[in-house]
N, C-alpha and C positions, 0 to 999 in steps of 0.2 A: 898599692900595698894593702894586703889583707892580713889580719892577725886573728887567729882563733886560739883561745887559751887551752892549755892541757887540762882536761876535765878529770877531777878526782871522783872516787866512788863514795865519798862521804854522804851520809844521809842529810847532812846540813845543807848540801848544795841542791837537793832535789826540789825544795819548796821555794827557791829563790826566783825572783823575776828575771828572766833571761833577756838581756838588752844588747842590741847591736848599735854601734856608734859609726856615723859616717860624717867626716869633715875633712876638707882638703888642707887643714893646718895640723901637722903632726903634734905640735905642742898642745893644741886644744884637745886632741884625742887622748893624749897621755894624761892631762890634768883631769879631764872628765872621767876617764876610766878609773883613775885613782880614787876620785871622790865616790863614785858609785860602788866600787869594790869595798870601800870602807863602811858602807851603809849597813852591812850585815844581812840585808834581805834582797840584794840585787847582785846578779852575776853578769859581768860583761862577757858575752859569748863570741864577740867578733868586732873587729875594727876595720874600716876601709876608708881610703882617701879619695875615691872617685866613684861615680855612679855604676859603671860597668862592673867593677870589682865588688861593689856593694850588692849588686843583684846576684852574682854568683855566691857570695857569702850568705845572702838571705835564703837562697835555695838550700844551702848546706846546713845552716845552723837553726833555721826556723825560730827566730826570736819571738818572744812575747811582745816586746815593744822595740821599735827602732827610733833612734834619735838622729835626725838628719839635718845637716847644714843646708841653708837655702841657696846661696849663690856659689855654685860649683860649676866647673866646665869639664867636659862638654855637656854633661847631663846635670841639670840643676835639681834642687831638692823637690820641687813640685813635680818635675818629670819623673824623678825616681819614685816618688810616692805613687804616682799614677800607675807605674809599671809594677810596683810591688803589690798594689791592690788589684791590679788585673790578674796577677798570679794567685794572690790570696785575698779574696774580697774583704775579709774581716781583719786584714793586717792593721796593726795599731801603730801609728806614726806620730811622732812629735817633731815639729820643725823648730829648730833652735838656731837663732840668727841674731845678728847685730842690727838688722834692718826692720823697720816697722811701717813700711809704706802700705797704704790701704789696698793698692792693686795686688801686691804680693800676698797680703793676708787673705784677700778674697780668693786668689788663685789657689792658695794652700788649702783652704777649707773646701773649695770646689773639688779639689783632687782627693779629698777624703781624710785629711789629717785629723787627729784627735784634739790637738792643741798647738798653739803657736806661741813660743816663748822667746824672750829676748835673752841674749847671753849674759846680761848683767843681773839676771835673776839670782836671788840668794839660794844657797844650797838646799835649805830646808824646803823651800817652795818647789824647787826642781824635783826633789825626792818625792814630795807629796803628789806632784803632777804625774810622775812615772807610776806611782802606786794607783792613782785614780784612773789613769788611762788603762792600766793593766786589768782593772775590773770592769772596763767598758764605759767609763765616763768620758764625755767630750767636754773638755775644760777650756773656758775662754776667760782670760784675764779682763777685768773691767775696761782697762785702757784699750785693749785690742777690740773688745766688743764695740766700743764707741767708733773706732775707725772702720770696722766692718759695717756698722749701721750707716755711717756717712757714705761709704762707697755704694751700698745698695740704694740709698736715697738719691744719689746723684745720677745724672744722665750718663750712661755708658757710651763710650765712643764705638762707632761701627768699625769693623775690620779695615775698611778703606780709610777711615779717618785716622786710625792708629798707624796705618802705613804712611799717610801724609805727615803725621806728627813726627814719626821717626826721620823722615826726610828733611823736615824742618829743623830737627835737632842736629842734622848733619850740615846745616847751613845752606841748603839748596834754595834757590829762588823758585817762585811759582812756575816759571817757564821750565826750569830744570826738573822740577817735580813732575810736571805734565809730560815731559819727554821720557822720564824714567818709567812711569807707570801707564803711559799710552792713553791719557785722557786730555781733555782740553784745558787750557789755562783758566778759563772761566769756571770750570768744574772744580779745579784746585782752589780757586778763590772762595767758592761756596763751601768747600770742606774746611778751609781755614776759618771762615766765619763761624761755622758750626763748632769747631774745636775751641775757639776762643769763648764762645757762649757756654759750652758744657764745662769748661775748666774755670770759668769765671775770671778769665784773663783779659787784659786790655790790649795786649799786643803779642807778637810772636815770642819775644824774649821772655815775657812773663809766663806765657803758655808753656814754654820749655821748662822754666823753673818749677812751675806747678807740677808738670808731668814728671819731672825728676823726683820731686818730693813724694809724689804718689806712687812712684815705681813704674810708671808707664814707659819711661825711657831711662836709660842709665847714662852716666857721664861717659864721654868717649875717651 
């Protein structure tokens, strides 16, 4: 679903910040649109419920700022941000989400977002963030900055270790993992030891819990 408002020719509309909203929950879109439209200096120029629709809308309406939900399917907010910034390198994107896992925060900023906000943010702070991003500021809330710093300071998992971690989360044994990705069982055990060390976990169960908290794996 995409929705672009009927534009008037009023001079009062010309200086407004033009915002596109992307969220797979219709009620969230409607509430956010109502809040922004009431601000006086922000115009909602489009709404979309999925990434593909959002990209078409992005090309059509050329928003000043895009506010994007993080966890959507089939294209999530990070992937959508990457594609929008591939098309328009200085595209200004705010990730608005209920999740604050350090891996997802890191991925968002790596994709080029201007800020990462939680959906429980109060309306005044949200409006201030939109205005700041519009003039080129990259805004990071203190609690988000802490998580980002913790992620950078920690040992990152290698792609192979992430693959093994996801298979662990599916409940597979070392032998089943080895057969799935065509490596020896001994190599799997080495990867598991490295995963436990990097995540600061004492066993597989705790490793999976830590990984879910950090956003490295999601609940099945």
